[in-house]
C-alpha positions as CSV (number, residue, x, y, z in Angstrom):
1,X,16.7,94.3,33.3
2,X,17.9,97.3,32.4
3,X,16.0,99.0,35.4
4,X,18.0,96.7,37.7
5,X,21.5,97.7,36.5
6,X,23.3,100.5,38.3
7,X,26.8,99.0,38.5
8,X,28.8,96.1,37.2
9,X,28.0,94.5,40.5
10,X,24.3,94.1,39.5
11,X,25.4,92.1,36.4
12,X,26.9,89.4,38.7
13,X,23.3,88.7,39.9
14,X,21.8,87.8,36.5
15,X,21.9,84.4,34.9
16,X,22.8,84.0,31.2
17,X,19.3,84.3,30.0
18,X,18.7,87.7,31.8
19,X,21.9,88.8,30.5
20,X,20.8,88.1,27.0
21,X,17.6,90.1,27.6
22,X,19.7,93.0,29.1
23,X,21.9,92.8,26.0
24,X,18.8,93.2,23.9
25,X,17.4,96.0,25.9
26,X,20.6,98.0,25.9
27,X,20.9,97.7,22.2
28,X,17.5,99.4,21.6
29,X,18.3,101.8,24.3
30,X,21.5,103.0,22.6
31,X,19.7,103.0,19.1
32,X,17.1,105.0,20.5
33,X,19.5,107.5,22.3
34,X,21.6,108.0,19.4
35,X,18.9,108.2,16.8
36,X,17.8,111.6,18.7
37,X,21.1,113.0,19.8
38,X,23.7,111.6,17.3
39,X,26.9,109.9,18.5
40,X,28.9,106.9,17.9
41,X,26.4,104.1,17.1
42,X,28.1,101.0,15.1
43,X,30.9,100.5,17.4
44,X,28.7,100.8,20.6
45,X,26.2,98.1,19.0
46,X,29.2,95.9,18.3
47,X,30.3,95.4,22.0
48,X,27.2,95.0,23.9
49,X,27.7,91.4,24.8
50,X,31.5,91.9,25.0
51,X,30.9,94.6,27.7
52,X,28.3,92.8,29.7
53,X,30.6,89.6,30.0
54,X,33.8,91.6,30.8
55,X,32.1,93.6,33.6
56,X,30.4,90.3,34.8
57,X,33.9,88.6,35.1
58,X,36.1,91.4,36.3
59,X,35.4,93.5,39.6
60,X,35.1,97.3,38.8
61,X,36.5,99.6,40.0
62,X,39.1,97.3,41.6
63,X,40.1,95.9,38.4
64,X,41.0,98.1,35.6
65,X,39.5,98.1,32.0
66,X,41.2,100.9,29.4
67,X,39.1,101.1,26.3
68,X,41.0,102.1,23.2
69,X,39.7,105.3,21.9
70,X,36.8,104.9,23.9
71,X,33.8,105.9,21.6
72,X,32.5,102.4,22.2
73,X,31.8,102.9,25.8
74,X,28.2,103.9,25.9
75,X,27.3,100.4,27.2
76,X,30.1,100.7,29.9
77,X,28.4,103.9,30.9
78,X,25.1,102.6,31.1
79,X,26.2,99.5,33.2
80,X,28.0,101.9,35.5
81,X,25.0,104.3,36.7
82,X,24.8,106.4,33.8
83,X,21.9,105.1,31.8
84,X,19.7,108.2,32.6
85,X,22.7,110.6,31.7
86,X,23.1,108.9,28.3
87,X,20.0,110.9,27.1
88,X,22.3,113.8,27.5
89,X,25.6,112.3,26.2
90,X,28.0,114.8,24.3
91,X,25.8,117.7,25.0
92,X,27.0,120.9,27.0
93,X,26.8,119.8,30.5
94,X,26.1,116.2,29.8
95,X,28.2,113.2,30.0
96,X,31.0,112.8,27.3
97,X,31.1,110.6,24.7
98,X,34.4,108.9,25.8
99,X,35.7,107.5,29.0
100,X,36.2,110.3,31.6
101,X,37.7,109.6,35.2
102,X,35.9,112.5,36.7
103,X,32.3,111.0,35.7
104,X,32.8,107.7,37.5
105,X,35.1,105.7,39.4
106,X,34.9,102.8,36.8
107,X,36.4,105.0,34.1
108,X,40.0,104.4,35.1
109,X,41.7,106.2,32.1
110,X,40.8,109.0,29.7
111,X,41.0,108.0,26.0
112,X,39.8,109.6,22.9
113,X,42.8,108.7,20.2
114,X,43.7,105.5,19.1
115,X,46.2,103.0,20.0
116,X,46.9,104.1,23.5
117,X,45.1,101.4,25.7
118,X,47.8,98.7,25.9
119,X,50.5,101.3,26.9
120,X,48.4,102.8,29.5
121,X,47.0,99.3,30.7
122,X,50.8,98.1,31.1
123,X,51.5,101.2,33.0
124,X,48.8,100.6,35.5
125,X,49.7,96.9,35.7
126,X,53.4,97.5,36.6
127,X,52.2,100.3,39.0
128,X,50.0,97.8,40.6
129,X,53.2,95.3,41.0
130,X,55.3,97.9,42.5
131,X,52.6,98.5,45.2
132,X,52.1,94.7,45.9
133,X,48.5,95.1,44.8
134,X,46.3,92.5,43.4
135,X,43.9,93.2,40.7
136,X,43.3,92.5,36.9
137,X,44.2,95.1,34.4
138,X,42.6,94.7,31.0
139,X,43.0,96.8,27.5
140,X,40.3,96.5,25.0
141,X,41.6,97.4,21.5
142,X,40.1,97.0,18.1
143,X,41.7,95.5,15.0
144,X,42.1,98.9,13.4
145,X,43.8,100.3,16.3
146,X,46.4,97.5,16.5
147,X,47.7,99.1,13.2
148,X,49.1,101.9,15.2
149,X,52.6,101.8,15.9
150,X,52.2,102.9,19.6
151,X,50.0,99.6,19.8
152,X,52.7,97.7,18.5
153,X,55.4,99.3,20.5
154,X,53.2,98.5,23.8
155,X,52.8,94.8,22.7
156,X,56.5,94.4,22.3
157,X,57.2,95.6,25.7
158,X,54.5,93.7,27.4
159,X,55.4,90.4,25.6
160,X,58.9,90.8,26.6
161,X,58.2,91.0,30.3
162,X,55.9,88.7,32.6
163,X,53.4,91.5,34.1
164,X,50.0,90.3,34.3
165,X,48.1,92.0,31.7
166,X,44.9,91.1,29.7
167,X,44.5,92.6,26.0
168,X,41.0,91.9,24.7
169,X,41.6,92.4,20.6
170,X,38.0,93.3,19.5
171,X,38.3,92.1,15.9
172,X,35.5,93.5,13.8
173,X,37.3,94.1,10.8
174,X,36.9,97.8,10.9
175,X,38.5,101.2,12.4
176,X,36.4,103.8,11.0
177,X,36.8,102.6,7.4
178,X,37.5,98.9,6.9
179,X,40.9,97.8,8.3
180,X,43.8,97.5,5.9
181,X,47.4,96.3,5.7
182,X,49.5,93.3,6.7
183,X,48.0,93.3,10.4
184,X,44.7,92.9,9.1
185,X,45.5,90.1,6.8
186,X,47.2,88.4,9.6
187,X,44.1,88.7,11.9
188,X,42.1,87.4,8.9
189,X,43.9,84.2,8.6
190,X,43.8,83.9,12.9
191,X,40.1,83.9,12.2
192,X,40.3,80.7,10.5
193,X,41.7,79.1,13.8
194,X,38.3,78.3,14.7
195,X,37.5,75.7,11.8
196,X,41.2,74.4,12.5
197,X,40.6,73.9,16.2
198,X,37.3,72.1,15.9
199,X,38.3,69.5,13.3
200,X,41.8,68.9,15.2
201,X,40.0,68.1,18.5
202,X,37.7,65.8,16.7
203,X,40.4,63.9,15.0
204,X,42.5,63.8,18.2
205,X,39.2,62.6,20.1
206,X,38.7,59.7,17.6
207,X,42.4,58.6,17.5
208,X,42.9,58.1,21.2
209,X,40.2,55.5,21.0
210,X,42.2,53.2,19.0
211,X,43.5,50.4,21.1
212,X,47.1,50.3,21.8
213,X,48.2,52.4,19.0
214,X,46.0,55.3,19.6
215,X,47.8,57.3,22.1
216,X,51.2,57.0,20.6
217,X,49.7,57.8,16.9
218,X,48.5,61.3,18.7
219,X,52.0,62.1,19.9
220,X,53.4,61.7,16.5
221,X,50.5,63.4,14.7
222,X,50.9,66.2,17.3
223,X,54.8,66.5,16.4
224,X,53.8,66.3,12.5
225,X,51.1,68.8,13.1
226,X,53.5,71.3,14.6
227,X,55.6,71.3,11.5
228,X,52.6,71.6,8.9
229,X,50.3,74.0,10.9
230,X,51.7,76.9,9.5
231,X,50.2,75.6,6.0
232,X,46.8,76.4,7.7
233,X,47.6,78.9,10.5
234,X,50.0,81.6,10.1
235,X,52.9,81.9,12.7
236,X,51.4,82.8,16.1
237,X,52.8,86.5,16.1
238,X,51.3,87.1,19.5
239,X,52.6,83.7,21.1
240,X,56.1,84.5,19.7
241,X,56.4,87.8,21.0
242,X,55.2,86.5,24.4
243,X,51.7,86.3,25.0
244,X,49.3,83.5,25.7
245,X,46.9,83.7,23.0
246,X,43.5,82.5,23.7
247,X,40.7,82.7,21.0
248,X,39.3,83.6,18.5
249,X,35.9,83.4,20.4
250,X,32.4,84.7,19.4
251,X,32.1,88.1,20.7
252,X,28.2,88.2,21.0
253,X,28.1,84.9,22.9
254,X,28.1,86.1,26.5
255,X,28.6,82.4,27.9
256,X,31.8,81.7,25.7
257,X,33.0,85.2,26.6
258,X,32.6,84.8,30.2
259,X,34.5,81.4,30.1
260,X,37.4,82.8,28.3
261,X,37.6,85.9,30.4
262,X,37.7,83.7,33.6
263,X,40.3,81.4,31.8
264,X,42.5,84.2,31.0
265,X,42.4,85.2,34.9
266,X,44.0,81.7,35.6
267,X,46.9,82.2,33.2
268,X,50.1,84.2,34.3
269,X,52.1,86.8,32.3
270,X,50.5,88.7,29.3
271,X,47.3,87.4,27.7
272,X,45.8,88.3,24.5
273,X,42.2,87.4,24.0
274,X,40.8,87.5,20.4
275,X,37.3,88.4,20.2
276,X,35.4,88.4,16.9
277,X,32.5,91.2,16.6
278,X,30.4,92.7,14.3
279,X,30.2,96.5,14.2
280,X,26.5,97.6,14.2
281,X,25.3,94.1,15.3
282,X,21.6,94.3,15.9
283,X,20.6,97.2,13.5
284,X,20.4,96.2,9.8
285,X,21.5,99.8,8.4
286,X,24.6,100.0,10.9
287,X,25.6,96.3,10.0
288,X,25.4,96.9,6.1
289,X,27.1,100.5,6.6
290,X,29.1,100.6,9.6
291,X,31.2,103.8,8.0
292,X,28.0,105.7,7.9
293,X,26.8,105.0,11.5
294,X,30.2,105.2,13.0
295,X,29.7,108.7,14.2
296,X,26.4,109.9,12.9
297,X,23.9,112.9,13.3
298,X,20.3,112.4,14.3
299,X,18.6,109.9,12.2
300,X,15.1,108.0,11.7
301,X,15.2,104.3,13.2
302,X,12.8,103.1,10.5
303,X,14.9,104.3,7.2
304,X,18.4,104.9,8.8
305,X,18.2,108.1,6.9
306,X,19.6,111.2,8.5
307,X,16.8,113.9,10.0
308,X,18.7,116.6,8.5
309,X,20.1,116.4,5.0
310,X,23.6,116.7,5.3
311,X,25.2,119.7,3.0
312,X,28.3,120.2,1.3
313,X,31.5,120.5,3.6
314,X,35.2,121.5,3.3
315,X,36.3,117.9,3.1
316,X,33.9,117.1,0.3
317,X,35.2,120.5,-1.5
318,X,38.7,119.3,-0.9
319,X,38.1,115.7,-2.2
320,X,36.4,117.1,-5.3
321,X,39.1,119.8,-6.0
322,X,41.9,117.1,-5.7
323,X,40.1,114.6,-8.2
324,X,40.2,117.8,-10.8
325,X,43.9,118.5,-10.0
326,X,44.9,115.0,-10.3
327,X,43.4,114.6,-13.8
328,X,45.9,117.1,-15.1
329,X,48.9,116.2,-13.0
330,X,49.9,112.3,-12.9
331,X,52.3,113.2,-9.8
332,X,49.6,113.8,-7.1
333,X,48.7,111.2,-4.7
334,X,46.5,110.9,-1.8
335,X,47.4,109.4,1.6
336,X,45.1,108.7,4.4
337,X,45.5,107.5,7.8
338,X,42.2,105.1,7.7
339,X,39.9,108.1,7.1
340,X,39.0,107.9,3.6
341,X,35.4,109.0,3.8
342,X,35.7,111.6,6.5
343,X,38.6,113.4,4.5
344,X,36.7,113.4,1.5
345,X,38.9,111.0,-0.6
346,X,36.3,108.3,-1.7
347,X,35.9,109.7,-5.2
348,X,39.8,109.9,-5.3
349,X,40.3,106.3,-4.4
350,X,37.4,105.2,-7.0
351,X,39.0,107.3,-9.8
352,X,42.9,107.0,-9.1
353,X,43.2,103.5,-7.0
354,X,47.1,103.5,-7.9
355,X,47.7,107.0,-6.6
356,X,45.6,106.5,-3.1
357,X,47.0,105.1,-0.1
358,X,45.3,104.1,3.0
359,X,48.1,103.4,5.6
360,X,45.7,102.6,8.5
361,X,45.8,104.2,12.1
362,X,49.5,105.4,11.4
363,X,49.7,109.3,11.1
364,X,53.6,109.2,11.7
365,X,54.1,106.7,8.9
366,X,51.6,108.7,6.8
367,X,53.8,111.9,6.9
368,X,57.1,110.2,6.4
369,X,55.8,108.3,3.7
370,X,54.6,111.5,2.1
371,X,58.1,112.9,2.6
372,X,59.8,109.9,0.8
373,X,57.4,110.5,-1.9
374,X,58.2,114.1,-2.2
375,X,61.9,113.4,-2.3
376,X,61.4,111.6,-5.4
377,X,59.0,114.3,-7.3
378,X,55.7,112.9,-6.2
379,X,53.2,115.6,-4.8
380,X,51.4,114.0,-1.8
381,X,48.2,115.6,-0.1
382,X,47.9,114.3,3.4
383,X,44.4,115.2,4.8
384,X,44.4,114.2,8.6
385,X,42.0,115.6,11.3
386,X,43.8,118.3,13.6
387,X,43.7,116.4,16.6
388,X,45.4,113.5,15.0
389,X,48.0,115.4,13.3
390,X,49.4,116.0,16.9
391,X,50.4,112.5,16.8
392,X,53.0,113.2,14.0
393,X,54.4,116.2,15.0
394,X,58.0,115.0,15.2
395,X,57.5,113.6,11.6
396,X,56.5,117.0,10.4
397,X,59.4,118.4,11.8
398,X,62.3,116.0,11.0
399,X,61.1,114.3,7.8
400,X,59.4,117.1,6.0
401,X,60.2,120.6,7.2
402,X,63.9,120.0,7.9
403,X,64.6,118.8,4.4
404,X,61.9,121.4,2.9
405,X,59.9,118.8,1.1
406,X,56.8,119.9,-0.6
407,X,54.2,117.7,1.3
408,X,50.8,119.2,1.3
409,X,49.5,118.6,4.8
410,X,45.8,119.2,4.8
411,X,44.4,119.9,8.3
412,X,40.9,118.7,8.6
413,X,38.4,119.5,11.6
414,X,40.6,122.4,12.6
415,X,39.5,124.6,15.2
416,X,36.7,123.7,17.4
417,X,34.7,120.7,16.6
418,X,31.9,120.4,19.1
419,X,30.7,117.4,20.7
420,X,33.6,115.1,20.7
421,X,35.3,117.2,23.5
422,X,38.6,117.7,24.5
423,X,40.5,115.0,22.7
424,X,39.3,116.0,19.1
425,X,39.0,119.8,19.4
426,X,41.3,121.0,16.8
427,X,42.7,124.1,18.7
428,X,46.5,123.6,18.7
429,X,47.5,123.0,14.9
430,X,48.2,126.7,14.4
431,X,50.3,126.9,17.6
432,X,52.3,124.0,16.9
433,X,53.1,124.4,13.3
434,X,53.8,128.0,13.7
435,X,56.9,126.9,15.6
436,X,58.4,125.0,12.8
437,X,60.8,126.4,10.2
438,X,60.1,126.1,6.7
439,X,56.4,125.6,6.9
440,X,53.8,127.8,5.1
441,X,50.4,128.1,6.9
442,X,47.3,128.9,5.4
443,X,43.7,128.9,6.1
444,X,40.7,129.5,3.7
445,X,37.8,131.8,4.4
446,X,35.3,129.5,2.5
447,X,35.0,126.9,0.0
448,X,36.2,129.1,-3.1
449,X,39.5,130.0,-1.3
450,X,40.1,126.5,-0.4
451,X,40.0,125.6,-4.0
452,X,42.4,128.6,-4.8
453,X,44.8,127.4,-2.1
454,X,44.8,123.8,-3.3
455,X,45.8,125.5,-6.8
456,X,48.4,127.7,-5.3
457,X,50.3,125.0,-3.6
458,X,51.1,123.0,-6.8
459,X,53.0,126.2,-7.9
460,X,54.5,126.9,-4.7
461,X,56.2,123.6,-4.2
462,X,57.2,123.8,-0.5
463,X,55.6,122.1,2.8
464,X,52.6,123.8,3.1
465,X,49.7,123.4,6.0
466,X,46.1,124.3,4.7
467,X,43.8,124.1,7.8
468,X,40.1,124.1,7.5
469,X,37.2,123.3,9.9
470,X,34.3,120.9,10.1
471,X,31.3,121.4,8.3
472,X,30.3,123.9,5.6
473,X,30.9,127.5,5.0
474,X,29.1,130.5,6.9
475,X,26.0,131.9,5.3
476,X,27.7,135.3,5.4
477,X,29.3,135.3,1.9
478,X,32.5,136.8,0.7
479,X,32.6,138.8,-2.6
480,X,36.3,139.3,-3.2
481,X,38.4,136.4,-3.8
482,X,41.6,137.8,-5.2
483,X,44.6,135.8,-6.5
484,X,46.7,134.1,-3.7
485,X,50.2,135.5,-3.2
486,X,52.6,133.9,-0.8
487,X,52.3,135.8,2.4
488,X,49.8,138.4,1.4
489,X,46.7,139.0,3.2
490,X,43.4,140.5,1.4
491,X,41.7,143.8,2.8
492,X,38.1,143.0,2.2
493,X,36.7,146.1,3.6
494,X,38.5,149.6,4.3
495,X,37.7,151.5,7.6
496,X,38.9,154.0,10.0
497,X,37.8,153.2,13.6
498,X,39.0,149.5,14.2
499,X,40.8,147.0,12.4
500,X,39.8,143.2,12.5
501,X,42.0,140.6,11.7
502,X,40.6,137.2,11.1
503,X,41.8,133.9,9.5
504,X,39.7,130.9,8.3
505,X,36.3,130.4,9.0
506,X,36.3,133.6,11.3
507,X,36.6,135.8,8.3
508,X,32.9,135.6,7.8
509,X,32.2,136.4,11.4
510,X,34.2,139.6,10.8
511,X,32.1,140.5,8.2
512,X,28.9,139.9,10.2
513,X,30.4,141.9,13.0
514,X,31.4,144.8,10.6
515,X,27.9,145.1,9.5
516,X,26.4,145.0,13.0
517,X,28.8,147.8,13.9
518,X,27.8,149.9,11.0
519,X,24.5,150.4,12.3
520,X,26.4,152.1,15.4
521,X,28.3,154.3,13.1
522,X,31.5,152.1,13.7
523,X,33.6,151.9,10.5
524,X,35.5,148.8,10.5
525,X,38.7,147.7,8.2
526,X,38.6,143.8,7.8
527,X,41.6,141.9,6.9
528,X,41.6,138.4,5.5
529,X,45.0,137.1,7.1
530,X,45.1,134.0,4.8
531,X,48.6,133.3,5.7
532,X,49.5,132.7,9.4
533,X,53.2,132.0,8.3
534,X,54.6,134.1,6.4
535,X,52.6,136.8,7.9
536,X,51.7,139.9,5.9
537,X,53.6,142.5,8.3
538,X,53.3,145.3,5.9
539,X,49.7,145.4,5.1
540,X,48.7,144.7,8.8
541,X,51.0,147.4,10.2
542,X,49.5,150.1,7.7
543,X,46.0,149.1,9.0
544,X,46.9,149.2,12.6
545,X,48.6,152.5,12.4
546,X,45.6,154.0,10.7
547,X,42.8,152.9,13.1
548,X,45.1,152.5,16.3
549,X,42.6,149.9,17.4
550,X,42.8,146.0,16.4
551,X,41.3,142.9,17.4
552,X,42.0,139.4,16.0
553,X,39.7,136.6,15.7
554,X,40.7,133.0,15.3
555,X,39.4,129.4,15.8
556,X,42.2,128.4,17.8
557,X,44.0,128.7,21.1
558,X,45.3,132.4,22.2
559,X,48.9,131.1,22.3
560,X,51.2,131.5,19.4
561,X,48.3,131.9,16.8
562,X,47.0,134.8,14.9
563,X,47.0,137.1,18.1
564,X,50.8,136.2,18.7
565,X,51.6,137.3,15.2
566,X,50.0,140.6,15.5
567,X,51.2,141.3,19.1
568,X,54.7,140.3,18.0
569,X,54.2,142.8,15.0
570,X,53.1,145.7,17.3
571,X,56.4,145.1,19.7
572,X,58.7,144.5,16.8
573,X,57.7,147.6,15.1
574,X,57.4,149.7,18.4
575,X,54.0,150.9,17.3
576,X,52.7,153.3,20.0
577,X,49.2,153.8,21.5
578,X,47.7,150.9,19.8
579,X,44.6,149.0,21.5
580,X,44.6,145.4,21.2
581,X,42.1,142.5,21.9
582,X,42.3,139.0,21.1
583,X,39.4,136.5,20.6
584,X,40.5,133.1,20.6
585,X,40.0,130.1,23.0
586,X,42.0,130.2,26.4
587,X,45.0,128.0,27.2
588,X,42.8,125.1,28.6
589,X,41.3,122.2,27.0
590,X,37.7,122.7,25.6
591,X,34.8,120.2,26.8
592,X,32.2,119.1,24.6
593,X,29.1,120.9,23.5
594,X,27.6,122.3,20.1
595,X,29.9,124.8,18.4
596,X,27.8,127.8,18.7
597,X,27.2,127.1,22.6
598,X,31.0,127.0,23.0
599,X,31.6,130.1,21.2
600,X,28.9,131.9,23.3
601,X,30.3,130.4,26.5
602,X,33.9,131.5,25.4
603,X,32.7,135.1,24.2
604,X,33.7,134.4,20.6
605,X,30.2,134.9,19.3
606,X,29.5,137.9,17.1
607,X,27.2,139.5,19.4
608,X,29.9,139.1,22.5
609,X,32.5,140.6,20.4
610,X,30.3,143.7,19.0
611,X,29.5,144.3,22.6
612,X,33.3,144.5,23.6
613,X,34.3,146.8,20.7
614,X,31.1,149.1,21.5
615,X,32.3,149.1,25.4
616,X,35.8,150.0,24.1
């Protein structure tokens, strides 16, 4: 069946039995591809039947389907002419792991972060109405994403109007970590509606058959039922805010899905369709451990084990050190935005559950929650991925920095992260945070320095950003680990020909470059900046005056980061005859590919930097 499908139009030619065969073939194909390449597995296995039914009923690209987050669109890509390209998904030059409008007309909106789909879909639906066009607009959003404030804002707006909009709630009781909070409890109660509805319809059918008193009795029971309904089903939040609620429906039954989607097309106004799916469906290991198989490296299908053993990474080092610090300081708490495993907090959660807070996909709330705690003397550590910290920028300014509150903001996955592409590269955090008064910004060169910084911030008692990359430390070892002092850099090697200033993971690259240049009789001075803010102007100034030639290396954008700090120093101090070059990512969104491939493409690998120094 898979060979017959090149667009959603081809789906419409299949009967239900053929579609089920197709679902099995797609599931097997996705499993084979991801086991070789890595990628998002569990979420895609969970939406196979949902995607087939959805694209059988709606007409793409005329109808618009906006996928929230978008990591679950591998099936959508297969159906819409990209099954061969899937073999190179997330590779340099291959198709992206998320919807991309430049790939296919069936991709109507780019997504990558959570909780955006309803807003985008509502905007498209309102644009359709303004232009007097006729087509369906559908947002597909998970129960985890529904904890995001933006999704609730969009539901509120959509429910208040009469715009024809379909919202499919893909309810698998998961985001990346298991869904938590009041919304999840509410959905849990809604899931019981299937049992209630089945028994209710059976009683109504039997009672109607009773002569004379049957139908009047049904009316009385209906009125009585409405008054006691809340004892069985919670108040229908979606109905109350203006949506027509349909469901729940089995998300792995194509026939039932198609029927409810067809029904939704006949309903005017906003409609919410509640679909129950199982993350990792059809692959035992992913069903049993959807966290592990959410985003996974290449693995063995037969055993579910990774082909390459995962080494220690920065997230793990952070988590272990935080557990150690919390043992001796009862005011330390950890806050996560539904990323317990990803940010290394699993051990902290297990050992200090009363001091662990998973707020769901709600980065804005996480930061202001931390600010409230800090105001009352608690020491909150808030690890969030760099690209997700973008979602809480105002809260960092308004609720933390202005009040100068000691919130420890740990920016995980900072810098280039690779194969997830533009929406997940962590290149903007230094640039963003450097603009904010009262913030101290640090980046460790290795695991040891991260541990030192975590100890240092407990004494500092100020709002702090500590940024660290995805993965492990470099094989190039850093021998010196002097005591950390506020705003002080560290000279790792004295030199006279050129100054290399690096920060974070690029410090090891500077050491590697220095060793290569020594063979060419070029004597390098290496400065580990440690702090982007406050910046060590005195030590850097002294080195620049000595060598008259300086380069900066950073894992971020070339705007308002380390390079900007050094250029500002040269101008402010009126330093003359200085040759300067920055090595950073350009002012553009960086595509997907392996980290080393992207570094080579943008001239940020050690070989390219050495060649520039030798030529200049």
